[in-house]
C-alpha positions as CSV (number, residue, x, y, z in Angstrom):
1,X,33.2,-22.4,10.6
2,X,30.3,-21.0,8.7
3,X,30.5,-18.4,6.0
4,X,29.4,-14.9,6.6
5,X,25.8,-14.2,5.6
6,X,24.4,-10.8,4.8
7,X,21.0,-9.8,5.9
8,X,18.6,-6.9,5.7
9,X,17.2,-5.5,9.0
10,X,14.0,-7.5,8.3
11,X,15.8,-10.7,7.6
12,X,18.0,-10.4,10.7
13,X,14.9,-9.7,12.9
14,X,13.2,-12.8,11.6
15,X,16.3,-14.9,12.3
16,X,16.4,-13.6,15.9
17,X,12.7,-14.2,16.4
18,X,12.9,-17.8,15.3
19,X,15.9,-18.4,17.5
20,X,14.2,-16.8,20.5
21,X,11.0,-18.9,19.8
22,X,13.0,-22.1,19.6
23,X,14.8,-21.3,22.9
24,X,12.0,-19.9,24.9
25,X,9.0,-22.0,23.7
26,X,10.1,-25.1,22.0
27,X,13.0,-26.1,24.3
28,X,10.9,-26.1,27.5
29,X,8.2,-28.0,25.6
30,X,10.7,-30.6,24.5
31,X,11.9,-31.0,28.1
32,X,8.3,-31.3,29.3
33,X,7.6,-34.0,26.7
34,X,10.6,-36.0,27.9
35,X,9.6,-35.7,31.5
36,X,6.0,-36.8,30.7
37,X,7.3,-39.8,28.7
38,X,9.7,-40.7,31.5
39,X,6.9,-40.8,34.0
40,X,5.2,-43.5,31.9
41,X,7.4,-46.3,33.1
42,X,10.3,-48.4,31.9
43,X,12.6,-46.4,29.6
44,X,14.0,-49.4,27.8
45,X,10.7,-50.2,26.2
46,X,9.3,-46.6,26.0
47,X,9.0,-45.5,22.4
48,X,7.4,-42.2,23.4
49,X,10.5,-41.4,25.5
50,X,12.9,-42.3,22.6
51,X,10.8,-40.1,20.2
52,X,10.9,-37.2,22.7
53,X,14.7,-37.5,23.1
54,X,15.1,-37.6,19.3
55,X,12.9,-34.6,18.9
56,X,14.9,-32.7,21.5
57,X,18.2,-33.6,19.7
58,X,16.8,-32.3,16.4
59,X,15.6,-29.1,18.1
60,X,19.1,-28.6,19.7
61,X,20.7,-29.1,16.3
62,X,18.4,-26.5,14.8
63,X,19.2,-24.0,17.6
64,X,22.9,-24.6,17.3
65,X,22.7,-24.0,13.5
66,X,20.7,-20.8,13.9
67,X,23.1,-19.6,16.6
68,X,26.0,-20.2,14.2
69,X,24.3,-18.4,11.3
70,X,23.3,-15.5,13.7
71,X,26.9,-15.2,14.9
72,X,28.2,-14.9,11.3
73,X,25.3,-12.6,10.2
74,X,26.1,-9.1,9.0
75,X,23.6,-6.3,8.5
76,X,23.7,-4.6,5.1
77,X,23.9,-0.8,5.4
78,X,21.7,0.3,2.5
79,X,22.8,3.9,2.7
80,X,26.2,3.1,1.3
81,X,25.0,1.1,-1.7
82,X,25.4,2.5,-5.2
83,X,22.0,3.1,-6.8
84,X,23.3,3.3,-10.4
85,X,23.9,-0.5,-10.7
86,X,22.3,-3.7,-9.5
87,X,23.5,-4.8,-6.1
88,X,22.1,-6.7,-3.2
89,X,18.8,-5.0,-2.0
90,X,18.2,-3.5,-5.4
91,X,14.7,-3.5,-6.8
92,X,15.1,-4.3,-10.5
93,X,12.6,-4.0,-13.3
94,X,13.8,-6.2,-16.2
95,X,12.3,-7.0,-19.6
96,X,12.7,-10.4,-21.2
97,X,14.1,-9.8,-24.7
98,X,12.5,-13.0,-26.2
99,X,8.9,-12.4,-25.1
100,X,8.8,-8.7,-24.0
101,X,7.5,-9.7,-20.5
102,X,8.5,-7.2,-17.7
103,X,9.4,-8.5,-14.3
104,X,10.2,-6.9,-11.0
105,X,12.6,-8.5,-8.5
106,X,14.3,-7.5,-5.3
107,X,17.8,-9.0,-4.9
108,X,18.4,-10.3,-1.4
109,X,20.6,-12.6,0.5
110,X,20.1,-16.3,-0.1
111,X,18.5,-16.9,3.3
112,X,15.8,-14.3,2.5
113,X,14.9,-15.3,-1.0
114,X,11.2,-15.9,-1.6
115,X,10.0,-16.0,-5.3
116,X,6.4,-15.5,-4.3
117,X,7.1,-12.1,-2.9
118,X,9.5,-11.2,-5.8
119,X,12.7,-11.7,-3.7
120,X,15.4,-13.5,-5.5
121,X,18.8,-14.6,-4.2
122,X,22.0,-12.8,-5.4
123,X,23.4,-16.4,-5.7
124,X,20.7,-17.6,-8.0
125,X,21.6,-17.7,-11.8
126,X,19.3,-14.7,-12.5
127,X,20.6,-12.8,-9.4
128,X,24.3,-13.4,-10.4
129,X,23.6,-12.4,-14.0
130,X,22.0,-9.1,-12.9
131,X,24.6,-8.0,-10.4
132,X,26.7,-5.0,-11.5
133,X,24.5,-4.2,-14.4
134,X,23.2,-0.7,-15.1
135,X,20.0,0.6,-16.6
136,X,19.9,-0.1,-20.3
137,X,22.4,-3.0,-20.0
138,X,21.5,-6.4,-21.4
139,X,22.1,-9.3,-19.0
140,X,22.7,-12.7,-20.7
141,X,22.0,-15.3,-18.1
142,X,22.7,-19.0,-18.5
143,X,19.9,-21.1,-17.0
144,X,19.4,-24.8,-17.2
145,X,17.2,-24.6,-20.3
146,X,19.4,-22.1,-22.3
147,X,20.3,-18.4,-22.3
148,X,17.9,-15.7,-21.2
149,X,18.4,-12.1,-22.2
150,X,17.0,-9.4,-19.9
151,X,17.2,-5.6,-20.4
152,X,17.6,-3.6,-17.2
153,X,14.7,-1.2,-17.3
154,X,14.9,0.4,-13.8
155,X,16.9,0.1,-10.6
156,X,15.7,1.5,-7.2
157,X,15.9,1.0,-3.5
158,X,13.2,1.0,-0.9
């Protein structure tokens, strides 16, 4: 059994869209590829058929995994989250105490993390270190190359 995963409405929508795409577009394509390869003759010496069957198996594994994740997915209700401290779905402005650099992050579920868009996972070292902190607190976060100190400058929600 898989662990429960928490999603924003956007993240859950993306998960559903990917699952629908795999089922409605990729699954029929995989079946068509197998049928086409089967029509090419002797199956015992047909590498194209073997490759198509293997691709179908990988696709079915991916669909099964996404269905399991989807069945254990929970939507986060942002209206009940405390805005005075850092929680999942918080937008956090932090200041690195060693170099004065200010950064903005949004804490999200692990499956939605994307550093390029400023979304970090609550299970990442920085995410864990920021959770529960309030404006003005100093978060001391142990990372692989030492300890980082961040001051919480601002907490907001979208």
